[in-house]
N, C-alpha and C positions, 0 to 999 in steps of 0.2 A: 055526430062528432066527426071532425075532420082528421084524417090520418096522413095527409100528404107529406109530412115531414119525416120521410123514411131515411134512416141513416145506418143501414146495415152492411154497406159494402165493405167496411173495415172491421166489422164485428164477426169474430170467428165462430160465433154461435149459429150464424145464418149462412146459407149457401147462395151465392149470387150466380145465377145461371147465364147472365148476359143476354144476348139476343139470338137464341138458337133458331134454326129453321123449323124444327119440331121438338117437342118434349114428349118423351114416353114416360108415363107415371105408372108405377107398379104398386098394386094394393097390398094390404096386409097378407103375409105369407103364413105365419103361425106354424112354423116347423113342418110344412108340407113339402117335402123334397121332390116327390115325383111331379107334382104340379109345376113347381118352379123350373125343373129341368125341361119340361115340355114347353113352358112359356118361353124360356130362354132360346130354345130351338127356333120357335116362330119369330121371336124378336130379333134374333141374329140375322135373319133373312131380310129384315125391314130397315134396320138402322143404317145410316150413312153419315159421312162427315158433316158436321154442322148440327147434328142432333144432340140432345141431352137425354140421359136416362136418370130418372130420380125414383128411388125406392122410398115409399112413404112409411116405413117403420113396421114394427111388429114382425120381426123375423123369427123371434123365439116364441115359446109358449104353445100350449094346447096340442100341437102335432107331435109325432113321435121322433122327429129327426132334426131338432133345432141346430145341433152341431154341424150336421151335414149340410144344412141350408146355408150356414155361414161359409163352409168350404165351397159350396157351389157358387155363391155370390163372388167369392174371391177368384175362383177359376174363370167364371164368365167375365169378370173384370179384365183379367189378363188377356182373354181372347179378344175382347172389344178393343183394348189398347194396342193390340197387335195389328189391327186394321189400319191401313194407310189413312192419315188425316185425322184419326181420333186422338183426343188429348186427355190427360189425366183428369182434368176438371169436368169432363163430359159425363162422368158418372158420379151421382150424389146419393148419399144414404142419410135418411132422417132417423131420429130417435123416435120410437113408438112407446106406448105405455108398457109393453112387455119388457123393452130394454130399460125403461125407467125402473120398473119393479125389480129387474135383475140386479141393477146397480144398488138399489135399496137393500136387496138381500145380501150383497157383499159388504154392506155397511151396517148390518143389523146390530153390531156391537155398540153402535152409537145411538140406537133407538131407546127411548124411555120405556117402551112397551114391546120388547122384541118378540115375545111369544104371540101376542095378539096380531101384531103386524105380519109376522111370518105366516101364521095360519091363514090370514086373509089373502096374502099373496099366493100361497100354495093353491088356494081354491080358485084363483083367477089366472092360472096359466103357468106359474113359476115351477110347479111340481114336475111338469114334463121336461123343462129345461134342466132342472137340477138332476133328474134321473138320467138324462142323456149325457150329462157330464160325469156320471158315475157316483152320485151321492144320494143318500137316503134322507128323506125329509124328516123322519123320526129322529135321526141323529142331530139334525139341526134344532128341532124342538127341545130335545134334551139339553143341548148346549146352551140354548137360550134360557132354560130354567136354571142352569147352573151359574150363570152370570156372564159378565162381559169378557172375562179372560178366556173362559172355555169357548165362548162364541167367537172371539177374535181368532182363536186357534183354528176353529172349524172353517170360518170364512177364508182364512189364510190358505187352507188346503185347497179350497175351491179356486182361489186365484192362481195357485201353482198349477192346477189342472188346466186352467184356461191358457196359461203361458206355455204349456206343453203342446198346445195345438197351434201350429203356425198361422200367424195372422189374426187369430181370434182377439187377442187383447187389444191390439192397435185398432182393429175394426170397431170394437165395442166402445173404445174411448174417443173416437173421432167422428161420432155421429152428430149431425146438425139438428138444430131445433126446428127449422123451417127452411124453405128455399123459395126464391122468387126470380122471375125473369126481370130484365132491365126496366127500371122505372124512369121515363124521361123527365129531366129536370132542367130548369126550374118551372118551365111553362110548357107542358106536354101539348097544349092546344096549338102551339106554334109549329109543331112537327106533325102534320096531319097523317103522314104515312108511317108513323112510329108503331112498332108492334105493341099489342095490348099487353100490359103487365099481368102476370099470373102469380098467385101465391099457392105454395104446396105445403100441406101440413099433415100431421098424423091423424088426429081424431076431431079437431075442431078449433074454433077461435072464440074469443069474447069480442063481439062486434063493437062494443063500446070502448075498447082499449086499443091503443096503438100497438104496433108490432113488437116493439121492444119491451112492452109491459104485459105481454100475454102470460108470462110465467108458465104454470102447469096447465093452462087452458089448452095448449096444443095436445095434451094427452088426456086430460080429465075435464074437458069442456062441459060446463053445466048448462050451456045454452043449446037449444034445439037447432042444429046446423041447417036442417031443411026448412026452417022458418025464416032464415035470412033472405030478405027480398030486395035489399039494396046493396049496391056494390060496396065492398070494403075498400074504400078509397085509399090509395090510388089504383087498386087492382081491379081488373075487369072480372076476374073469376078466381074463386078460392077452391082448390081441389084437395080433398082429403082421401086417405086410403083405408080408413077404418071407421065403421059405424058401430058404436057400442050397443045400439039397439037392434042391430042385425036386420035392418029393413031392406037391404039390397041396394043395388045401384040406383042412383037418383041424380038427374042432371037437369038444372034449370038455367036461366040466363046469367046468374051470378055465382052459383056454386055447382060443384060436382062431387058426388060420393061415388067412388069406383070400387067399393068393397063388395065382392061377390060372395063373401062368407067362407073364405078359405080358412080351414082349421075348425070349422063348425059344420062340416058337411057340404059346403058350397064351393064355388069356383074361385080360382085365382085370376085376377084381371089386370091387364095393362091397357091403358088408354093413350092414344096419341093425340096431341094438341098442336094445332098450327099456330102461327104468330098472332092470329086474332083470337086466340083462346077457344077456338072451335074444336070439337071432337071430330077427328078425321079417320080414326081407326080404333077398333076395340078387339083385343085378344081376350077371350074368355075360355079358360082352361079348366 
């Protein structure tokens, strides 16, 4: 299937990274504050004007400090933007499946099966985020059993707590579905020296669908990412930051999984890509 008709530049769901000198992609963090702080220390020494930094989602869940992770992301953003030559759009944040579940938690009063949905999400990382914001999962289950009015009151309290933490609400509501570098149009073959387009996602893609029709495949891809052997046209390489099967880092000619298992006993990874979509540096913390 051909996907060359990419029209995301004006679509606010996607981040257009332009033609950066290098792109630094950060893997799933999962509430691991100490690893993120150390990675930021190393990354700050390497970035320079013309670079982009893209975080590939899953800031929340599993680890014990998801709130502090968001604080650290915001602090590091301010530090980077204070560097001469760095611009607001040089830092990009994708939505991961943890952030998707967290939003579903805040909308539980709209769910036809709130108890079952909530229990499933608690077991898949939401419990640690809920606890770090100061809420007890059992209270949520009881509210879900009582009905949508009680549940709406409970989720309303969570929203108030989020708003009480500077920057958290706007951060969580402005995450992008995916990001990509510039796609030459209409005839990339006429520009032989054009940078190779790269696509950045959270957990995967459906290779048979175009970018705009991926839906929740970015977070819940049912396709084996490592089995993709052909370029997802027009992108030379697709990079993801989270592997649900926890198989570790895996890089081939057309895809790259940079998940080191952070939040599950593994490391936090940042990979640097040049304009030809080649890996030029790896930070493994």
